[in-house]
C-alpha positions in Angstrom: -74.1 -5.8 46.3 -76.6 -7.8 44.9 -77.4 -4.9 42.2 -74.1 -5.1 41.2 -74.0 -9.4 40.6 -77.5 -8.5 38.9 -75.6 -6.0 36.4 -72.8 -8.5 35.9 -74.9 -11.1 34.6 -77.0 -9.0 32.6 -73.9 -7.6 31.1 -72.8 -11.2 30.5 -76.1 -12.5 28.7 -75.7 -9.4 26.4 -72.6 -9.7 25.2 -73.5 -13.8 24.3 -76.2 -13.0 22.7 -74.2 -10.1 20.5 -71.6 -12.7 20.0 -73.9 -15.5 18.9 -75.3 -12.7 16.5 -72.2 -11.9 14.9 -71.0 -15.3 14.5 -74.1 -16.2 12.8 -73.6 -13.0 10.3 -70.1 -13.8 9.5 -71.3 -17.6 8.8 -74.3 -16.3 6.6 -77.0 -16.8 8.9 -79.5 -14.1 9.4 -82.5 -13.3 11.7 -84.1 -11.3 9.0 -83.5 -13.8 5.8 -83.1 -17.5 6.2 -83.0 -17.8 2.4 -86.3 -19.9 2.0 -88.3 -17.4 0.1 -91.0 -20.1 -0.4 -92.2 -19.3 3.6 -91.5 -15.3 3.4 -93.2 -14.4 -0.1 -89.4 -13.4 -1.3 -89.7 -10.2 0.1 -86.6 -9.6 0.6 -85.2 -10.7 -2.5 -82.9 -13.0 -1.4 -80.8 -14.4 -4.0 
């Protein structure tokens, strides 16, 4: 029973993280590029 509850909690957490990442991506945010090439050296060629 405890394993099932932990599985549900883990699945919920993963779902919320993925949902948050998708919402950020749709709004133009990204984990890889913050749009501040001054700090990353411009390796991503953000324009």
